C-alpha positions in Angstrom: 27.8 80.2 82.4 29.5 77.2 83.7 33.0 78.6 85.8 35.4 77.9 82.6 33.3 79.1 80.2 33.1 82.4 78.6 33.9 85.9 79.0 35.7 85.3 82.6 38.1 83.2 80.8 41.4 85.1 81.3 40.5 87.1 83.3 40.8 84.6 86.5 43.7 84.6 88.4 45.6 81.5 86.8 46.5 81.2 83.2 43.9 78.9 80.9 45.1 75.9 79.3 43.9 74.5 76.3 44.7 72.6 73.2 43.6 72.1 69.3 41.1 69.4 67.9 41.6 68.5 64.8 40.4 65.1 64.9 36.0 64.2 63.5 35.4 62.6 67.5 33.8 63.9 70.1 36.4 62.1 72.7 38.9 64.2 72.3 37.4 66.9 74.3 35.7 65.1 76.7 38.8 63.5 77.9 40.1 68.0 77.6 37.3 68.6 80.2 37.6 65.9 82.3 41.7 66.7 82.2 40.5 70.4 83.5 41.2 72.0 79.9 39.8 75.8 80.0 39.1 76.1 75.7 39.6 73.7 73.2 40.2 75.6 69.7 38.7 74.0 66.7 40.5 73.7 63.5 38.7 74.0 60.4 42.0 75.6 58.7 44.4 72.7 58.6 42.4 70.0 59.6 39.5 67.9 57.4 36.9 68.8 59.1 33.2 70.3 58.2 30.3 71.9 59.6 28.7 69.8 60.8 31.6 67.9 63.0 32.4 71.3 64.3 28.6 71.6 65.7 29.4 68.5 66.9 32.6 69.1 68.9 31.8 72.7 70.0 28.5 71.6 71.8 30.8 68.6 72.8 33.1 71.3 74.8 30.4 73.6 75.3 27.9 70.9 77.4 30.8 70.0 79.4 32.2 73.5 80.5 35.3 74.1 78.1 35.0 77.1 75.5 35.3 76.5 72.4 37.4 78.8 70.2 37.3 78.3 66.7 39.6 79.0 63.5 37.5 79.2 60.7 38.9 78.4 57.2 38.0 81.3 55.6 36.6 85.2 56.5 33.2 84.8 55.0 30.5 86.6 57.4 28.9 82.9 56.7 31.3 81.0 57.6 32.1 83.1 61.3 28.3 82.9 61.5 27.8 79.5 61.3 30.0 78.3 63.3 28.5 81.6 66.2 25.4 80.2 65.6 26.6 76.7 67.0 27.7 77.9 70.3 31.5 79.8 69.5 32.8 81.7 72.4 35.7 82.7 70.1 36.8 82.7 66.8 40.9 82.8 65.1 
């Protein structure tokens, strides 16, 4: 894992910085990575995003060293498993 992703996110000496992604485009995730953000939250609950878009956002963020967290629209095991399988490192 890169220096910004994974379990060490909240154990380092600085406060992690992140934001929410609610747009069906990977460009904001890329901008957040280049700006040095530590995490992004992909909002599937209150944004018009589907699982295919979430996969793209999750994999883009992770590939650029930003921890992807997902707010799921429901608590069904199948939804949670799908976003975890896509590479989400946290669930809200």
